[in-house]
C-alpha positions as CSV (number, residue, x, y, z in Angstrom):
1,M,139.4,46.6,154.1
2,G,139.6,47.8,150.5
3,L,141.4,45.3,148.3
4,F,141.2,42.4,150.8
5,S,138.3,40.8,152.5
6,F,137.7,40.4,156.2
7,F,139.0,36.8,156.0
8,N,142.3,37.8,154.5
9,R,145.4,39.1,156.2
10,E,147.8,41.7,154.8
11,L,151.5,41.8,155.4
12,A,154.1,44.3,154.1
13,M,157.6,42.9,154.0
14,D,161.0,44.6,153.5
15,L,163.0,41.4,152.6
16,G,166.4,42.9,153.1
17,T,169.9,41.6,152.7
18,A,170.9,42.4,156.3
19,N,167.5,42.7,158.0
20,S,163.9,41.8,157.2
21,I,161.0,43.9,158.5
22,V,157.3,42.9,158.6
23,I,154.5,45.3,159.0
24,Y,151.0,44.2,160.0
25,N,148.1,46.5,160.9
26,D,150.3,49.5,160.4
27,Q,152.7,48.3,163.0
28,V,156.3,46.9,162.7
29,V,155.8,43.4,164.2
30,I,159.0,41.8,163.1
31,D,162.5,43.3,162.7
32,E,165.0,40.5,162.5
33,P,168.4,39.8,160.8
34,S,168.0,37.9,157.5
35,I,169.9,34.9,158.8
36,V,169.0,31.2,159.0
37,A,170.7,28.5,161.1
38,Q,170.4,24.9,160.0
39,D,171.5,21.6,161.4
40,K,173.7,20.1,158.7
41,I,173.0,16.5,159.8
42,T,169.2,16.6,160.0
43,N,168.7,19.6,157.7
44,K,166.4,21.0,160.4
45,I,166.1,24.8,160.7
46,I,167.1,25.5,164.3
47,A,167.0,29.3,164.4
48,V,166.1,32.4,162.4
49,G,166.8,36.1,162.9
50,K,168.4,37.3,166.1
51,R,169.1,33.8,167.5
52,A,170.7,32.7,164.2
53,Q,172.8,35.9,164.2
54,Q,174.2,35.0,167.6
55,M,175.5,31.8,166.0
56,Y,176.9,33.5,162.9
57,G,180.6,33.0,162.7
58,K,180.6,31.0,166.0
59,N,178.9,27.8,164.9
60,N,180.4,24.3,165.0
61,K,180.8,22.0,162.1
62,N,177.3,20.5,162.6
63,I,175.5,23.9,162.3
64,E,175.5,26.1,159.3
65,T,174.5,29.8,159.4
66,I,173.2,31.1,156.0
67,R,172.3,34.5,154.7
68,P,169.7,33.7,152.0
69,L,169.9,37.1,150.4
70,R,173.0,38.7,148.8
71,G,173.3,41.9,146.8
72,G,169.6,42.6,147.4
73,V,168.4,39.3,145.8
74,I,167.9,35.7,146.8
75,A,171.1,33.7,146.7
76,D,169.7,30.6,148.4
77,F,166.1,29.8,147.3
78,E,165.4,27.1,149.8
79,M,166.7,29.1,152.8
80,A,164.8,32.2,151.6
81,Q,161.6,30.1,151.8
82,H,162.4,29.1,155.3
83,L,163.2,32.7,156.3
84,I,160.0,34.0,154.9
85,R,158.0,31.2,156.4
86,E,159.5,31.7,159.9
87,L,159.0,35.5,159.7
88,I,155.3,34.9,158.9
89,K,155.1,32.4,161.8
90,M,156.5,35.0,164.2
91,T,153.6,37.3,163.4
92,N,151.2,34.7,164.9
93,I,148.5,35.7,162.3
94,S,148.1,32.1,161.1
95,R,147.4,30.7,164.6
96,S,143.6,30.5,164.4
97,F,140.8,28.0,163.9
98,M,140.5,29.0,160.2
99,P,143.9,30.3,159.0
100,P,143.4,33.4,156.9
101,A,144.4,33.8,153.3
102,L,147.7,35.7,153.4
103,R,148.3,38.5,150.9
104,M,151.7,40.2,150.9
105,V,153.4,43.3,149.4
106,I,157.2,42.8,149.2
107,C,159.6,45.5,148.2
108,I,162.3,44.6,145.7
109,P,165.4,46.4,144.2
110,S,164.7,48.6,141.2
111,G,167.5,46.8,139.3
112,I,166.2,43.3,139.9
113,T,166.0,40.9,136.9
114,N,162.9,38.9,136.0
115,V,164.5,35.7,137.2
116,E,165.4,37.3,140.5
117,E,161.9,38.7,140.9
118,R,160.4,35.3,140.2
119,A,162.6,33.8,142.9
120,V,161.2,36.3,145.4
121,R,157.6,35.6,144.3
122,E,158.0,31.8,144.4
123,S,159.8,31.9,147.8
124,A,156.8,33.8,149.3
125,E,154.3,31.4,147.6
126,Q,156.2,28.4,148.9
127,A,156.1,30.0,152.4
128,G,152.3,30.1,152.3
129,A,151.3,33.5,150.7
130,K,148.3,33.3,148.5
131,E,148.8,36.6,146.7
132,I,152.1,38.5,146.3
133,R,152.6,42.0,145.0
134,M,155.8,43.9,144.6
135,I,157.0,47.5,144.9
136,H,160.4,48.9,144.0
137,E,162.6,50.0,147.0
138,P,163.2,53.6,146.0
139,M,159.4,54.2,145.5
140,A,158.7,52.5,148.9
141,A,161.5,54.6,150.5
142,A,160.0,57.8,149.1
143,I,156.5,57.0,150.4
144,G,158.0,56.0,153.8
145,I,159.9,59.3,154.0
146,G,156.6,61.2,153.4
147,I,157.1,62.4,149.9
148,D,154.0,62.8,147.7
149,V,155.2,60.6,144.9
150,L,152.1,61.3,142.8
151,E,152.9,65.0,142.4
152,P,154.4,66.3,139.1
153,Y,157.6,67.2,141.0
154,G,161.0,65.6,140.9
155,N,162.5,64.0,144.0
156,M,165.8,62.1,144.2
157,I,166.0,59.1,146.6
158,V,169.2,57.3,147.6
159,D,168.5,54.1,149.6
160,I,171.6,52.4,150.9
161,G,170.8,49.0,152.3
162,G,172.8,45.9,153.1
163,G,173.2,44.6,149.6
164,T,172.4,47.5,147.2
165,A,172.4,51.2,146.8
166,E,169.3,52.3,145.0
167,I,169.4,55.8,143.4
168,A,166.2,57.0,141.7
169,V,164.4,60.1,140.5
170,I,160.7,59.9,141.1
171,S,157.9,62.0,139.6
172,L,154.1,61.4,138.9
173,G,154.1,58.1,140.6
174,G,156.9,56.6,138.5
175,I,160.7,56.1,138.4
176,V,162.0,58.5,135.7
177,C,165.6,57.3,135.9
178,N,167.5,55.1,138.3
179,K,170.7,53.2,139.1
180,S,171.0,50.1,141.3
181,I,174.5,49.2,142.3
182,R,175.7,46.4,144.6
183,V,177.7,48.6,146.8
184,A,176.2,49.0,150.3
185,G,176.5,47.8,153.9
186,D,178.0,44.4,153.0
187,E,180.7,45.9,150.9
188,F,181.5,48.4,153.6
189,N,182.0,45.5,156.0
190,E,184.3,43.8,153.5
191,N,186.3,47.1,153.2
192,V,186.8,47.1,157.0
193,I,187.9,43.4,157.1
194,E,190.4,44.0,154.3
195,Y,191.7,47.2,155.9
196,M,192.3,45.5,159.2
197,R,194.1,42.6,157.6
198,K,196.4,44.8,155.5
199,Q,197.1,47.6,157.9
200,H,197.0,45.9,161.3
201,N,197.7,42.2,160.4
202,I,194.5,41.2,162.2
203,V,191.7,39.0,161.0
204,I,188.1,39.9,162.0
205,G,184.7,38.5,161.1
206,E,181.7,40.1,159.5
207,R,179.9,40.7,162.8
208,T,183.0,42.5,164.2
209,A,183.4,44.5,161.0
210,E,179.7,45.5,161.3
211,Q,180.3,46.7,164.9
212,V,183.4,48.7,163.9
213,K,181.4,50.4,161.1
214,I,178.6,51.3,163.6
215,E,180.9,52.5,166.3
216,V,183.5,54.4,164.3
217,G,182.3,54.3,160.7
218,S,182.7,57.6,158.8
219,A,182.5,58.8,155.2
220,I,184.8,61.8,155.8
221,S,188.1,62.1,157.7
222,E,187.2,65.3,159.6
223,L,184.1,65.2,161.9
224,E,183.0,67.9,164.3
225,N,182.0,65.4,167.0
226,P,184.2,62.4,166.3
227,P,183.5,59.1,168.1
228,E,185.9,57.6,170.5
229,D,188.4,55.0,169.3
230,H,187.0,51.6,169.2
231,E,188.7,48.5,170.7
232,T,188.6,45.7,168.0
233,L,189.3,42.1,168.8
234,G,190.5,39.5,166.2
235,R,193.2,37.0,165.4
236,D,196.8,38.1,164.8
237,L,197.9,37.0,161.3
238,L,201.5,36.4,162.3
239,T,201.1,34.6,165.7
240,G,197.6,33.2,165.3
241,L,196.9,34.5,168.8
242,P,193.9,36.7,169.8
243,K,194.7,40.4,169.6
244,N,193.0,43.7,170.3
245,I,193.8,47.1,168.7
246,L,192.3,50.5,168.9
247,V,190.7,51.8,165.6
248,N,189.7,55.4,164.9
249,Y,187.1,56.9,162.6
250,K,189.7,58.4,160.2
251,E,191.0,54.9,159.4
252,I,187.5,53.6,158.6
253,A,186.9,56.7,156.4
254,H,190.0,55.7,154.5
255,A,188.9,52.1,154.3
256,L,185.4,53.0,152.9
257,D,186.5,55.7,150.6
258,K,186.5,53.8,147.3
259,S,183.1,52.2,147.9
260,I,181.5,55.5,148.8
261,A,183.1,57.0,145.7
262,K,181.2,54.4,143.6
263,I,177.9,55.5,145.2
264,E,178.8,59.2,144.5
265,S,179.5,58.3,140.9
266,A,176.1,56.5,140.6
267,I,174.4,59.6,142.0
268,L,176.1,61.9,139.5
269,E,175.3,59.5,136.6
270,T,171.6,59.5,137.6
271,L,171.6,63.3,137.9
272,A,173.1,63.5,134.4
273,D,170.2,61.4,133.1
274,T,167.6,63.5,134.8
275,P,165.3,65.6,132.5
276,P,166.1,69.3,133.0
277,E,162.7,70.3,134.6
278,L,163.1,67.5,137.2
279,A,166.7,68.5,137.8
280,A,165.4,72.0,138.6
281,D,163.1,70.5,141.2
282,I,165.9,68.4,142.7
283,Y,168.0,71.6,143.0
284,K,165.3,73.1,145.2
285,S,164.4,70.0,147.2
286,G,167.7,68.3,147.5
287,I,168.5,64.6,147.8
288,Y,166.9,62.2,150.4
289,L,168.9,59.5,152.0
290,A,167.3,56.3,153.4
291,G,168.5,52.8,154.5
292,G,171.0,51.8,157.1
293,G,173.9,53.1,155.1
294,S,172.6,56.7,155.4
295,L,173.5,56.5,159.1
296,L,177.3,56.5,158.2
297,R,178.8,59.6,159.8
298,G,179.4,62.5,157.4
299,L,177.9,60.7,154.4
300,D,175.3,63.5,153.9
301,Q,178.1,66.1,154.0
302,R,180.2,64.2,151.5
303,I,177.4,63.7,149.0
304,S,176.3,67.4,149.5
305,S,179.9,68.5,148.8
306,K,180.1,66.3,145.7
307,T,176.7,67.3,144.2
308,K,176.4,70.9,145.5
309,L,172.9,70.0,146.6
310,K,171.1,69.8,150.0
311,V,171.0,66.3,151.4
312,H,168.4,65.2,153.9
313,I,168.5,62.0,156.0
314,A,165.1,60.3,156.5
315,E,163.6,60.0,159.9
316,D,164.3,56.4,161.1
317,P,166.1,55.6,157.8
318,L,166.4,51.9,158.6
319,R,162.6,51.4,158.4
320,A,161.7,54.0,155.7
321,V,161.4,51.3,153.0
322,A,159.3,49.0,155.2
323,R,157.1,51.9,156.3
324,G,156.5,52.9,152.7
325,T,155.6,49.4,151.7
326,G,153.1,49.3,154.6
327,I,151.6,52.6,153.5
328,A,151.3,51.4,149.9
329,L,149.5,48.3,151.1
330,K,147.1,50.2,153.3
331,N,146.3,52.7,150.6
332,F,146.2,50.1,147.8
333,N,143.6,51.9,145.7
334,K,145.7,55.1,145.7
335,F,149.0,53.3,144.9
336,S,147.8,50.3,143.0
337,F,149.6,51.3,139.8
338,L,152.9,51.3,141.7
339,I,152.4,47.7,142.9
340,K,152.8,44.9,140.4
Protein backbone atom coordinates (compact mmCIF):
# COMPACT_ATOMS: atom_id res chain seq x y z
CA MET A 1 0.00 0.00 0.00
CA GLY A 2 2.99 2.31 -0.48
CA LEU A 3 3.24 4.84 2.29
CA PHE A 4 0.84 3.12 4.66
CA SER A 5 0.83 -0.38 6.07
CA PHE A 6 -1.90 -2.99 5.84
CA PHE A 7 -3.13 -2.06 9.31
CA ASN A 8 -3.65 1.58 8.40
CA ARG A 9 -6.54 3.23 6.62
CA GLU A 10 -6.22 6.17 4.26
CA LEU A 11 -8.80 8.92 3.81
CA ALA A 12 -8.72 11.92 1.50
CA MET A 13 -10.93 14.80 2.60
CA ASP A 14 -12.08 17.99 0.94
CA LEU A 15 -13.15 19.91 4.04
CA GLY A 16 -15.20 22.55 2.30
CA THR A 17 -17.08 25.62 3.53
CA ALA A 18 -20.33 24.39 1.95
CA ASN A 19 -19.76 20.64 1.48
CA SER A 20 -17.28 18.08 2.76
CA ILE A 21 -16.29 15.11 0.62
CA VAL A 22 -14.43 12.00 1.82
CA ILE A 23 -12.70 9.55 -0.51
CA TYR A 24 -11.80 6.02 0.63
CA ASN A 25 -10.42 3.27 -1.62
CA ASP A 26 -10.67 5.62 -4.65
CA GLN A 27 -14.40 6.06 -4.10
CA VAL A 28 -16.42 9.03 -2.85
CA VAL A 29 -17.99 7.55 0.27
CA ILE A 30 -19.21 10.75 1.93
CA ASP A 31 -20.57 13.93 0.35
CA GLU A 32 -22.34 15.95 3.01
CA PRO A 33 -23.06 19.62 3.76
CA SER A 34 -20.59 21.07 6.31
CA ILE A 35 -23.25 21.76 8.94
CA VAL A 36 -23.59 20.56 12.54
CA ALA A 37 -26.77 20.69 14.67
CA GLN A 38 -26.37 20.86 18.44
CA ASP A 39 -28.80 20.69 21.37
CA LYS A 40 -28.10 23.94 23.24
CA ILE A 41 -29.33 22.53 26.56
CA THR A 42 -27.29 19.30 26.64
CA ASN A 43 -24.56 20.38 24.15
CA LYS A 44 -25.12 17.04 22.41
CA ILE A 45 -24.55 16.82 18.64
CA ILE A 46 -27.88 15.72 17.20
CA ALA A 47 -27.19 15.83 13.46
CA VAL A 48 -24.43 16.38 10.91
CA GLY A 49 -24.55 16.87 7.14
CA LYS A 50 -27.83 16.55 5.25
CA ARG A 51 -29.93 16.05 8.40
CA ALA A 52 -28.45 19.18 9.96
CA GLN A 53 -28.98 21.09 6.71
CA GLN A 54 -32.70 20.27 6.84
CA MET A 55 -32.79 22.02 10.23
CA TYR A 56 -30.74 25.04 9.06
CA GLY A 57 -32.82 28.20 9.37
CA LYS A 58 -35.79 26.19 10.70
CA ASN A 59 -34.53 25.26 14.17
CA ASN A 60 -36.18 26.18 17.46
CA LYS A 61 -34.48 28.01 20.34
CA ASN A 62 -33.14 24.74 21.83
CA ILE A 63 -31.33 23.66 18.66
CA GLU A 64 -28.42 25.50 17.10
CA THR A 65 -27.23 24.84 13.56
CA ILE A 66 -23.59 25.73 12.97
CA ARG A 67 -21.36 25.95 9.92
CA PRO A 68 -17.88 25.37 11.39
CA LEU A 69 -16.06 26.64 8.30
CA ARG A 70 -16.30 30.15 6.94
CA GLY A 71 -14.23 31.67 4.18
CA GLY A 72 -12.50 28.35 3.57
CA VAL A 73 -11.11 28.11 7.13
CA ILE A 74 -12.25 26.87 10.52
CA ALA A 75 -14.40 29.45 12.32
CA ASP A 76 -15.57 27.14 15.15
CA PHE A 77 -12.81 24.80 16.32
CA GLU A 78 -14.98 22.55 18.52
CA MET A 79 -17.71 22.11 15.92
CA ALA A 80 -15.10 21.39 13.24
CA GLN A 81 -13.82 18.52 15.39
CA HIS A 82 -17.35 17.14 15.68
CA LEU A 83 -17.88 17.51 11.93
CA ILE A 84 -14.65 15.66 11.03
CA ARG A 85 -15.29 12.98 13.65
CA GLU A 86 -18.84 12.34 12.40
CA LEU A 87 -17.70 12.24 8.77
CA ILE A 88 -15.09 9.63 9.71
CA LYS A 89 -17.77 7.63 11.57
CA MET A 90 -19.98 7.66 8.47
CA THR A 91 -17.27 5.81 6.52
CA ASN A 92 -17.57 2.84 8.94
CA ILE A 93 -13.83 2.14 8.65
CA SER A 94 -13.33 2.26 12.43
CA ARG A 95 -15.97 -0.38 13.19
CA SER A 96 -13.69 -3.36 13.59
CA PHE A 97 -12.18 -5.53 16.35
CA MET A 98 -8.87 -3.67 16.00
CA PRO A 99 -9.60 -0.12 14.78
CA PRO A 100 -6.98 0.84 12.19
CA ALA A 101 -4.63 3.77 12.47
CA LEU A 102 -6.17 6.55 10.42
CA ARG A 103 -4.05 8.61 8.03
CA MET A 104 -5.59 11.57 6.20
CA VAL A 105 -4.77 13.99 3.43
CA ILE A 106 -6.85 17.17 3.70
CA CYS A 107 -6.90 19.93 1.09
CA ILE A 108 -6.57 23.52 2.29
CA PRO A 109 -6.83 26.97 0.62
CA SER A 110 -3.57 28.26 -0.82
CA GLY A 111 -3.94 31.51 1.11
CA ILE A 112 -4.37 29.86 4.52
CA THR A 113 -2.32 31.22 7.42
CA ASN A 114 -0.15 29.07 9.71
CA VAL A 115 -2.66 29.52 12.53
CA GLU A 116 -5.57 28.47 10.30
CA GLU A 117 -3.59 25.48 9.01
CA ARG A 118 -2.80 24.40 12.56
CA ALA A 119 -6.52 24.61 13.42
CA VAL A 120 -7.33 22.18 10.59
CA ARG A 121 -4.56 19.81 11.66
CA GLU A 122 -5.53 19.87 15.34
CA SER A 123 -9.22 19.38 14.53
CA ALA A 124 -8.38 16.23 12.53
CA GLU A 125 -6.09 14.97 15.32
CA GLN A 126 -8.79 15.54 17.94
CA ALA A 127 -11.23 13.68 15.69
CA GLY A 128 -8.96 10.60 15.78
CA ALA A 129 -6.54 10.88 12.85
CA LYS A 130 -3.03 9.63 13.64
CA GLU A 131 -1.27 11.32 10.75
CA ILE A 132 -2.45 14.34 8.77
CA ARG A 133 -1.00 15.68 5.54
CA MET A 134 -2.19 18.72 3.59
CA ILE A 135 -2.39 19.71 -0.06
CA HIS A 136 -3.36 23.09 -1.48
CA GLU A 137 -6.75 23.28 -3.21
CA PRO A 138 -5.59 24.61 -6.60
CA MET A 139 -3.03 21.80 -6.86
CA ALA A 140 -5.63 19.19 -5.86
CA ALA A 141 -8.09 20.68 -8.37
CA ALA A 142 -5.49 20.51 -11.17
CA ILE A 143 -4.73 16.86 -10.38
CA GLY A 144 -8.46 16.10 -10.19
CA ILE A 145 -9.10 17.75 -13.57
CA GLY A 146 -6.47 15.48 -15.12
CA ILE A 147 -3.66 17.99 -15.67
CA ASP A 148 -0.11 16.64 -15.43
CA VAL A 149 1.09 19.08 -12.79
CA LEU A 150 4.67 17.74 -12.90
CA GLU A 151 5.25 18.85 -16.50
CA PRO A 152 7.26 22.03 -17.28
CA TYR A 153 4.10 23.65 -18.63
CA GLY A 154 1.98 26.46 -17.22
CA ASN A 155 -1.67 25.86 -16.35
CA MET A 156 -4.08 28.28 -14.69
CA ILE A 157 -6.68 26.90 -12.27
CA VAL A 158 -9.62 28.88 -10.90
CA ASP A 159 -11.37 26.97 -8.10
CA ILE A 160 -14.51 28.72 -6.85
CA GLY A 161 -15.86 27.00 -3.76
CA GLY A 162 -18.21 28.03 -0.99
CA GLY A 163 -15.85 30.27 0.94
CA THR A 164 -12.93 31.15 -1.33
CA ALA A 165 -11.95 31.54 -4.95
CA GLU A 166 -8.48 30.10 -5.52
CA ILE A 167 -6.60 31.30 -8.59
CA ALA A 168 -3.23 29.70 -9.28
CA VAL A 169 -0.68 29.14 -12.04
CA ILE A 170 0.93 25.72 -11.72
CA SER A 171 4.11 24.35 -13.30
CA LEU A 172 6.65 21.63 -12.43
CA GLY A 173 4.65 20.45 -9.44
CA GLY A 174 4.49 23.85 -7.76
CA ILE A 175 2.33 26.95 -7.51
CA VAL A 176 4.19 29.72 -9.34
CA CYS A 177 1.80 32.53 -8.47
CA ASN A 178 -1.62 32.60 -6.89
CA LYS A 179 -4.36 34.63 -5.25
CA SER A 180 -6.91 33.44 -2.71
CA ILE A 181 -9.90 35.71 -2.18
CA ARG A 182 -12.90 35.19 0.08
CA VAL A 183 -15.41 35.78 -2.69
CA ALA A 184 -17.30 32.63 -3.66
CA GLY A 185 -20.58 30.79 -3.19
CA ASP A 186 -21.38 32.22 0.25
CA GLU A 187 -20.93 35.79 -0.97
CA PHE A 188 -23.08 35.02 -4.01
CA ASN A 189 -25.84 33.92 -1.61
CA GLU A 190 -25.47 37.13 0.40
CA ASN A 191 -25.71 39.12 -2.86
CA VAL A 192 -29.01 37.40 -3.65
CA ILE A 193 -30.39 38.02 -0.13
CA GLU A 194 -29.46 41.72 -0.31
CA TYR A 195 -30.92 42.11 -3.80
CA MET A 196 -34.22 40.53 -2.80
CA ARG A 197 -34.44 42.80 0.25
CA LYS A 198 -33.64 46.01 -1.65
CA GLN A 199 -35.47 45.36 -4.92
CA HIS A 200 -38.46 43.29 -3.82
CA ASN A 201 -38.86 44.14 -0.10
CA ILE A 202 -38.69 40.46 0.73
CA VAL A 203 -36.50 38.68 3.28
CA ILE A 204 -35.17 35.24 2.38
CA GLY A 205 -32.79 32.85 4.14
CA GLU A 206 -29.47 31.33 3.05
CA ARG A 207 -31.04 28.07 1.86
CA THR A 208 -33.57 29.92 -0.31
CA ALA A 209 -30.83 32.17 -1.71
CA GLU A 210 -28.78 29.08 -2.56
CA GLN A 211 -31.78 27.59 -4.37
CA VAL A 212 -32.35 30.82 -6.32
CA LYS A 213 -28.68 30.82 -7.34
CA ILE A 214 -28.93 27.21 -8.54
CA GLU A 215 -32.21 27.66 -10.41
CA VAL A 216 -31.69 31.06 -12.08
CA GLY A 217 -28.12 32.09 -11.19
CA SER A 218 -26.15 33.66 -14.05
CA ALA A 219 -22.94 35.61 -14.55
CA ILE A 220 -24.19 37.34 -17.71
CA SER A 221 -27.48 39.02 -18.60
CA GLU A 222 -27.86 37.41 -22.03
CA LEU A 223 -28.03 33.61 -22.18
CA GLU A 224 -28.76 31.47 -25.24
CA ASN A 225 -30.85 29.00 -23.23
CA PRO A 226 -32.15 30.98 -20.25
CA PRO A 227 -33.78 29.17 -17.31
CA GLU A 228 -37.43 29.74 -16.50
CA ASP A 229 -38.32 32.33 -13.89
CA HIS A 230 -38.10 30.95 -10.37
CA GLU A 231 -40.81 31.30 -7.72
CA THR A 232 -39.17 32.57 -4.54
CA LEU A 233 -40.83 32.49 -1.13
CA GLY A 234 -39.97 34.77 1.78
CA ARG A 235 -41.32 37.31 4.25
CA ASP A 236 -42.62 40.70 3.16
CA LEU A 237 -40.62 43.49 4.86
CA LEU A 238 -43.63 45.83 4.99
CA THR A 239 -46.45 43.54 6.12
CA GLY A 240 -44.48 40.75 7.79
CA LEU A 241 -46.59 38.23 5.87
CA PRO A 242 -45.31 35.33 3.72
CA LYS A 243 -44.88 36.39 0.10
CA ASN A 244 -43.86 34.84 -3.19
CA ILE A 245 -42.39 36.52 -6.26
CA LEU A 246 -40.98 35.44 -9.61
CA VAL A 247 -37.26 36.05 -10.13
CA ASN A 248 -35.46 35.86 -13.49
CA TYR A 249 -31.83 35.17 -14.33
CA LYS A 250 -31.14 38.74 -15.46
CA GLU A 251 -31.92 40.01 -11.97
CA ILE A 252 -29.52 37.53 -10.39
CA ALA A 253 -26.82 38.39 -12.96
CA HIS A 254 -27.16 42.01 -11.81
CA ALA A 255 -27.07 40.96 -8.13
CA LEU A 256 -23.86 38.92 -8.59
CA ASP A 257 -22.08 41.37 -10.88
CA LYS A 258 -19.81 43.06 -8.31
CA SER A 259 -18.69 39.79 -6.70
CA ILE A 260 -17.89 38.20 -10.06
CA ALA A 261 -15.96 41.35 -11.00
CA LYS A 262 -13.74 40.76 -7.93
CA ILE A 263 -12.95 37.24 -9.18
CA GLU A 264 -12.19 38.61 -12.65
CA SER A 265 -9.87 41.19 -11.11
CA ALA A 266 -8.02 38.49 -9.13
CA ILE A 267 -7.59 36.43 -12.31
CA LEU A 268 -6.17 39.43 -14.18
CA GLU A 269 -3.78 40.20 -11.30
CA THR A 270 -2.55 36.61 -11.26
CA LEU A 271 -2.03 36.68 -15.03
CA ALA A 272 -0.05 39.93 -14.63
CA ASP A 273 2.24 38.18 -12.12
CA THR A 274 2.78 35.14 -14.38
CA PRO A 275 6.25 34.71 -15.92
CA PRO A 276 6.13 35.29 -19.72
CA GLU A 277 7.00 31.69 -20.70
CA LEU A 278 4.15 30.35 -18.57
CA ALA A 279 1.82 33.08 -19.85
CA ALA A 280 2.51 31.77 -23.36
CA ASP A 281 1.49 28.26 -22.22
CA ILE A 282 -1.73 29.59 -20.68
CA TYR A 283 -2.53 31.40 -23.93
CA LYS A 284 -2.44 28.01 -25.67
CA SER A 285 -4.19 25.91 -23.02
CA GLY A 286 -6.61 28.44 -21.52
CA ILE A 287 -8.05 28.65 -18.01
CA TYR A 288 -9.58 25.70 -16.12
CA LEU A 289 -12.58 26.27 -13.82
CA ALA A 290 -13.41 23.98 -10.88
CA GLY A 291 -15.59 24.13 -7.78
CA GLY A 292 -19.34 24.66 -7.44
CA GLY A 293 -19.07 28.31 -8.46
CA SER A 294 -17.92 27.29 -11.94
CA LEU A 295 -21.44 25.92 -12.57
CA LEU A 296 -22.85 29.46 -12.59
CA ARG A 297 -24.40 29.99 -16.01
CA GLY A 298 -22.28 32.04 -18.38
CA LEU A 299 -19.32 32.38 -16.01
CA ASP A 300 -16.95 30.73 -18.49
CA GLN A 301 -18.13 33.11 -21.23
CA ARG A 302 -17.69 36.15 -19.01
CA ILE A 303 -14.16 35.20 -17.92
CA SER A 304 -13.22 34.34 -21.50
CA SER A 305 -14.50 37.73 -22.69
CA LYS A 306 -12.52 39.52 -19.97
CA THR A 307 -9.23 37.65 -20.43
CA LYS A 308 -9.44 36.86 -24.17
CA LEU A 309 -8.50 33.27 -23.29
CA LYS A 310 -10.24 29.93 -23.69
CA VAL A 311 -12.04 28.80 -20.53
CA HIS A 312 -12.74 25.13 -19.74
CA ILE A 313 -15.12 23.88 -17.04
CA ALA A 314 -13.89 20.71 -15.32
CA GLU A 315 -15.86 17.51 -15.59
CA ASP A 316 -17.79 17.16 -12.30
CA PRO A 317 -16.33 20.44 -10.96
CA LEU A 318 -17.90 19.97 -7.52
CA ARG A 319 -15.66 16.97 -6.84
CA ALA A 320 -12.51 17.96 -8.74
CA VAL A 321 -10.64 19.00 -5.57
CA ALA A 322 -11.68 15.89 -3.63
CA ARG A 323 -10.81 13.66 -6.58
CA GLY A 324 -7.37 15.27 -6.87
CA THR A 325 -6.77 14.86 -3.14
CA GLY A 326 -7.62 11.17 -3.47
CA ILE A 327 -5.27 10.72 -6.44
CA ALA A 328 -2.45 12.45 -4.54
CA LEU A 329 -3.03 10.11 -1.60
CA LYS A 330 -3.09 6.99 -3.77
CA ASN A 331 0.08 8.04 -5.63
CA PHE A 332 1.86 9.40 -2.59
CA ASN A 333 5.36 8.58 -3.80
CA LYS A 334 4.77 10.50 -7.02
CA PHE A 335 3.18 13.53 -5.35
CA SER A 336 4.90 13.40 -1.93
CA PHE A 337 6.61 16.76 -2.39
CA LEU A 338 3.18 18.38 -2.99
CA ILE A 339 1.84 17.11 0.34
CA LYS A 340 3.05 18.61 3.59
